[in-house]
C-alpha positions in Angstrom: 134.7 189.9 155.9 132.0 190.1 158.6 131.8 193.9 158.0 131.2 193.3 154.3 128.2 191.1 155.0 129.7 187.7 154.2 127.9 184.7 155.7 129.4 182.8 158.6 129.8 179.7 156.4 131.7 181.7 153.7 134.0 183.2 156.3 134.7 179.8 157.9 135.4 178.3 154.5 137.8 181.1 153.6 139.6 180.9 156.9 140.0 177.2 156.6 141.6 177.5 153.2 144.0 180.2 154.3 145.0 178.1 157.4 145.6 175.0 155.2 147.9 177.0 153.0 149.8 178.6 155.9 150.2 175.3 157.8 151.3 173.3 154.8 153.9 175.9 153.7 155.0 176.7 157.2 154.4 180.4 156.9 154.8 181.8 160.4 154.8 185.5 159.6 153.8 187.7 156.7 157.4 188.0 155.4 157.3 184.2 154.7 154.5 184.6 152.1 155.8 184.0 148.6 154.4 183.2 145.2 156.7 180.2 144.8 155.3 178.6 147.9 151.7 179.1 146.8 152.5 177.7 143.4 154.0 174.6 145.0 150.8 174.2 147.2 148.6 174.4 144.1 150.8 171.9 142.3 150.3 169.5 145.2 146.5 170.0 144.9 146.6 169.2 141.2 148.7 166.1 141.8 146.1 165.0 144.4 143.4 165.2 141.6 141.8 168.4 142.9 139.7 170.2 140.3 140.7 173.7 138.9 137.7 175.1 140.7 139.0 173.9 144.0 142.5 175.2 143.4 141.1 178.6 142.3 139.1 178.8 145.6 142.3 178.4 147.6 144.1 181.0 145.5 141.2 183.4 145.9 141.1 183.0 149.7 144.9 183.6 150.3 145.1 186.4 147.7 142.2 188.1 149.4 144.1 188.1 152.6 147.3 189.5 151.1 145.4 192.2 149.3 143.9 193.2 152.6 147.3 193.1 154.3 148.8 195.3 151.6 145.9 197.8 151.6 146.2 198.1 155.4 150.0 198.6 155.4 150.8 195.1 156.8 152.8 194.4 153.6 154.7 196.8 151.5 153.5 195.1 148.4 151.4 192.0 147.5 153.7 189.0 147.1 151.0 187.0 145.4 150.0 189.4 142.7 151.6 187.3 140.0 149.7 184.1 140.9 146.7 183.5 138.7 143.7 181.3 139.2 143.3 178.4 136.8 140.2 178.3 134.6 137.4 176.5 136.3 136.5 174.8 133.0 140.0 173.5 132.2 140.4 169.8 133.1 136.9 169.7 134.5 136.2 166.1 135.7 132.4 166.1 135.1 130.2 168.4 133.1 127.2 168.9 135.4 123.7 169.0 134.2 120.4 169.4 136.0 118.0 166.7 137.2 115.5 165.7 134.6 111.8 165.4 135.5 111.8 161.6 135.0 114.9 161.3 137.2 113.4 163.4 139.9 110.2 161.2 139.9 112.3 158.1 140.3 114.4 159.6 143.1 111.3 160.9 144.9 109.4 157.6 144.6 112.2 155.3 145.7 113.3 157.6 148.5 109.8 157.9 150.0 109.4 154.1 150.1 112.8 153.5 151.7 113.7 153.0 155.3 115.4 155.4 157.7 118.9 156.3 156.8 121.4 158.8 158.2 118.8 159.6 160.9 116.1 160.7 158.4 113.1 158.8 157.3 112.5 158.2 153.6 109.7 160.8 153.6 111.8 163.4 155.3 114.7 162.9 152.9 112.3 163.2 149.9 110.9 166.4 151.3 114.4 167.8 151.8 115.4 166.9 148.2 112.1 168.5 146.9 112.7 171.7 148.9 116.4 171.8 147.7 115.3 171.4 144.1 112.5 173.9 144.2 114.4 176.6 146.1 118.1 175.9 145.2 118.9 176.3 148.9 122.3 175.0 149.9 123.1 172.6 152.7 123.6 175.3 155.3 120.5 177.1 154.3 118.4 173.9 154.5 119.9 173.1 157.8 119.1 176.5 159.2 115.4 176.4 158.3 112.8 176.3 161.1 109.0 176.3 161.2 109.3 180.1 161.3 111.0 180.1 157.9 107.9 178.8 156.2 104.9 180.8 154.9 102.8 178.0 153.6 99.2 179.3 153.5 97.9 181.3 150.6 98.2 181.1 146.8 102.0 181.6 146.7 103.7 179.6 149.5 107.4 180.3 150.1 110.4 179.6 152.3 112.7 182.2 153.7 116.4 181.8 154.5 118.0 184.4 156.8 120.8 186.6 155.5 123.2 185.1 158.1 122.7 181.7 156.5 123.0 182.4 152.8 126.2 182.4 150.8 125.8 186.0 149.6 124.7 187.3 153.0 121.3 188.4 151.7 117.9 187.2 152.8 116.5 184.7 150.3 112.7 184.2 149.6 111.9 181.2 147.4 108.5 180.1 146.3 107.5 176.4 146.3 104.7 174.3 144.9 101.5 174.0 146.8 101.9 170.2 147.1 105.2 170.6 148.9 103.8 173.4 151.0 101.0 171.1 152.1 103.4 168.3 153.0 105.6 170.7 154.9 102.6 172.0 156.8 101.6 168.5 157.9 105.3 167.6 158.7 105.8 170.6 160.9 102.5 170.7 162.9 104.2 169.3 166.0 107.5 171.0 165.7 108.4 173.9 168.0 108.9 177.3 166.2 112.6 177.4 166.7 113.4 173.8 166.1 115.3 172.7 162.9 112.9 171.8 160.1 115.0 168.8 159.0 117.0 166.3 161.1 119.9 166.5 158.7 123.1 164.4 159.2 126.5 165.9 159.7 127.5 168.1 156.7 130.3 165.6 155.9 127.8 162.8 155.3 125.1 164.6 153.4 126.7 163.7 150.0 126.8 160.0 151.1 123.1 160.2 151.8 122.3 161.6 148.4 124.6 159.2 146.7 122.9 156.2 148.3 119.4 157.4 147.4 120.4 158.3 143.8 122.0 154.9 143.5 118.9 153.1 144.5 116.8 155.2 142.2 119.0 154.3 139.3 118.8 150.6 140.1 115.0 150.8 140.2 115.0 152.6 136.9 117.4 150.0 135.4 115.1 147.2 136.5 112.5 148.6 134.1 114.8 147.5 131.2 114.1 143.8 130.9 116.2 143.3 127.7 119.8 142.6 128.7 121.2 144.7 125.8 118.9 147.7 126.6 119.8 147.4 130.3 123.5 147.4 129.5 123.2 150.5 127.3 121.0 152.3 130.0 123.5 151.4 132.7 126.3 153.0 130.6 124.2 156.2 130.1 123.9 159.2 132.3 120.8 158.4 134.3 121.1 161.1 136.9 122.7 164.4 137.6 123.9 163.2 141.0 126.7 165.8 141.1 124.2 168.6 140.7 122.0 167.4 143.5 125.2 166.9 145.6 126.2 170.4 144.7 122.9 171.8 145.9 123.1 170.2 149.3 126.9 170.3 149.7 128.2 173.1 151.9 129.4 176.1 150.0 127.8 175.4 146.6 124.6 175.0 144.7 122.3 176.8 142.3 119.4 179.1 143.1 117.0 178.2 140.3 117.1 174.4 140.0 113.3 174.2 139.7 113.5 175.7 136.2 115.6 172.8 135.0 113.3 170.1 136.5 110.3 171.7 134.8 108.6 172.5 138.1 107.5 175.9 137.0 108.3 177.7 140.3 108.5 181.5 139.8 111.2 183.6 141.4 110.2 186.6 143.5 
């Protein structure tokens, strides 16, 4: 996988999925690999309320391994060739949508005025969210950014993510708004060139951080509805696309052009 240019995060994620399957099924050697065992493992994932997309990712990881083993003569034939991935849309728990402009304005305003949480000030979290929305960078990509990743002066400021930190293993160049560029320039004046741009929490708690800020933004928005009936209807509605923001900053997922769906008007390179 390294030879094919896959990112370190992608390789680690694939290895972890394969190891989970092998450990759970007690496969000690290649001869133990059987389709029935993998089907049982996937059934257990479904019973544990895992999504079809998650199950498909596990199947893809282990089948990639058996294809490699078969191609290189480690296996006489692929024992998992009959196992199919479920449709990612079947049984989908939540249809994701993108953050609306109004929702982003609430999230940005409330986050900036809040106290430090998860080791990040309100302003730093707001800048992180703005950068994630305008670039579509995923958690690992945001975490890898340094002052050297920024080109902030000039009419078209942009941010670069190295090939080793992106999911597709290719260098990513994403333009940002001049307002965000100015804020990043002021925020990074005292940072060393190689120091991380954001003091992000552990990857396992990034979603919790987003959930808390989104929750506070929604409460502030609800407080603008003074009529009890209107507030109840608003509370039952879909205020935010929290899952989409979580997907952007959650390891191994995300979308590259979120800015188009928030109406930010950022142009791709």
